[in-house]
C-alpha positions in Angstrom: 0.0 0.0 0.0 1.2 3.5 -0.7 2.5 5.7 2.1 0.1 8.2 3.7 0.6 11.6 2.2 0.1 15.0 3.6 -3.2 16.6 3.1 -1.8 19.3 0.8 0.4 16.9 -1.2 -0.7 15.9 -4.7 -2.3 12.5 -5.0 -0.8 10.1 -7.7 -3.9 9.0 -9.6 -2.1 6.2 -11.4 -1.1 4.5 -8.2 -4.7 4.6 -6.9 -6.2 3.2 -10.2 -3.5 0.5 -10.5 -4.6 -0.9 -7.1 -8.4 -0.5 -7.5 -9.3 -0.7 -11.2 -8.0 -4.2 -12.2 -10.3 -5.8 -9.6 -13.3 -3.6 -10.7 -12.7 -4.2 -14.4 -12.6 -8.0 -13.9 -15.8 -7.8 -11.8 -17.5 -5.8 -14.6 -16.2 -7.8 -17.6 -17.0 -11.3 -16.3 -20.8 -10.6 -16.1 -20.6 -8.7 -19.4 -18.9 -11.5 -21.2 -21.4 -14.0 -19.7 -24.3 -11.8 -20.8 -22.8 -11.5 -24.4 -22.3 -15.3 -24.5 -25.9 -15.9 -23.4 -27.1 -13.3 -25.9 -25.3 -15.1 -28.7 -26.6 -18.5 -27.7 -30.2 -17.1 -27.6 -29.7 -15.4 -30.9 -28.4 -18.7 -32.5 -31.3 -20.6 -31.0 -33.8 -18.1 -32.2 -32.4 -18.1 -35.8 -32.5 -21.9 -35.8 -36.1 -21.8 -34.6 -37.0 -19.3 -37.3 -35.4 -21.4 -40.0 -37.2 -24.6 -38.7 -40.5 -22.8 -38.6 -40.0 -21.4 -42.1 -39.2 -25.0 -43.4 -42.2 -26.3 -41.5 -44.5 -23.7 -43.1 -43.2 -24.5 -46.6 -43.6 -28.2 -46.0 -47.2 -27.8 -44.8 -48.0 -25.5 -47.8 -46.5 -28.1 -50.2 -48.4 -30.9 -48.5 -51.7 -29.0 -48.8 -51.1 -28.3 -52.5 -50.3 -32.0 -53.1 -53.4 -33.1 -51.2 -55.6 -30.7 -53.3 -54.0 -31.9 -56.5 -54.6 -35.6 -55.5 -58.2 -34.8 -54.6 -58.8 -33.1 -57.9 -57.2 -36.0 -59.8 -59.5 -38.5 -57.9 -62.5 -36.4 -58.8 -61.5 -36.3 -62.5 -61.0 -40.1 -62.3 -64.5 -40.5 -61.0 -65.9 -38.4 -63.8 -64.3 -40.5 -66.6 -67.3 -42.9 -66.8 -69.5 -39.9 -67.3 -67.3 -38.7 -70.2 -67.4 -42.3 -71.6 -71.2 -42.3 -71.5 -71.3 -38.9 -73.1 -68.9 -40.1 -75.9 -71.2 -43.2 -76.5 -74.3 -41.0 -76.6 -72.7 -38.6 -79.0 -71.6 -41.4 -81.3 -75.2 -42.8 -81.1 -76.6 -39.4 -82.1 -73.9 -38.6 -84.6 -76.3 -38.4 -87.5 -79.1 -36.6 -85.6 -79.6 -32.9 -86.0 -82.2 -32.5 -83.2 -82.0 -30.2 -80.3 -81.3 -33.1 -78.0 -78.2 -34.1 -79.9 -77.0 -30.5 -79.9 -77.5 -30.2 -76.2 -75.7 -33.5 -75.6 -72.8 -32.3 -77.7 -72.6 -29.0 -76.0 -72.8 -30.6 -72.5 -70.0 -33.0 -73.3 -67.8 -30.2 -74.8 -68.5 -28.0 -71.7 -67.5 -30.8 -69.2 -64.5 -31.8 -71.2 -63.3 -28.2 -71.6 -63.7 -27.5 -67.9 -61.7 -30.6 -67.0 -59.0 -29.8 -69.6 -58.6 -26.3 -68.1 -58.0 -28.0 -64.7 -55.3 -30.4 -66.1 -57.1 -33.3 -67.9 -55.6 -34.3 -71.2 -57.4 -36.7 -73.5 -55.4 -39.5 -75.2 -57.3 -40.7 -78.2 -55.2 -40.2 -81.3 -55.2 -43.0 -83.9 -52.3 -43.4 -86.3 -49.6 -42.6 -83.6 -46.9 -45.0 -82.5 -48.0 -47.4 -79.7 -46.8 -46.4 -76.3 -47.4 -48.9 -73.5 -47.3 -46.2 -70.9 -50.4 -44.4 -72.3 -52.0 -47.2 -74.4 -53.6 -50.5 -73.4 -53.5 -52.8 -76.4 -56.6 -55.1 -76.4 -56.5 -56.1 -80.0 -53.9 -56.7 -82.7 -54.2 -56.4 -86.5 -51.4 -58.0 -88.4 -49.7 -56.2 -91.2 -49.5 -58.0 -94.6 -45.9 -58.7 -95.7 -43.0 -57.7 -93.6 -43.5 -54.9 -91.1 -40.8 -52.5 -90.0 -41.1 -53.7 -86.4 -43.1 -50.7 -85.1 -46.6 -50.8 -83.8 -49.2 -48.2 -84.6 -52.5 -47.4 -83.0 -55.1 -48.3 -85.6 -58.2 -47.6 -83.6 -59.0 -46.1 -80.2 -61.7 -48.2 -78.5 -61.9 -46.1 -75.3 -60.2 -42.8 -74.7 -57.5 -42.6 -72.2 -56.7 -39.6 -70.0 -53.8 -37.9 -68.3 -54.1 -35.7 -65.2 -51.4 -33.0 -65.1 -48.9 -35.2 -66.9 -49.5 -38.5 -65.2 -51.7 -41.2 -66.7 -55.1 -41.4 -65.1 -56.4 -44.1 -67.4 -54.6 -45.6 -70.4 -56.4 -45.5 -73.8 -57.8 -48.9 -74.8 -56.5 -49.4 -78.4 -56.2 -51.7 -81.3 -52.7 -52.0 -82.6 -51.5 -52.7 -86.1 -48.0 -54.0 -86.8 
């Protein structure tokens, strides 16, 4: 400890601060460092929680969209027999010019157009190459002479449908080749 000085003598400020300040600085910096460390831990935890929640929100939104698309596809699949019945009725009334035939044609076109806007695609083209992913061959017509090894859809017996790119029902076809 420093020697006592006379009351009028100047006080050496560095001597006083060297003895008192280091202990006070350590006492202040330890809680401050601890508080900064805790703050950083809480900030990291909050950022991870925010990222997890954002991922969860995106996953739930994607799941809801997929469920809605599946439900719409199932409904379209359930409407295919209605389209088949309308196709048969239209074929039956093909030569008729009455109001009933016109109303039937218009109703069929309206239903088909509405479903196509939602994502339904009709597969019913004859003369295209046979594709087993979208065609179901139920009959075969041989080609006279030697064929080139390819198979062609000669007649569509029942239309097939795709829903937003995936096959909902393959087209029932007759194949030549």
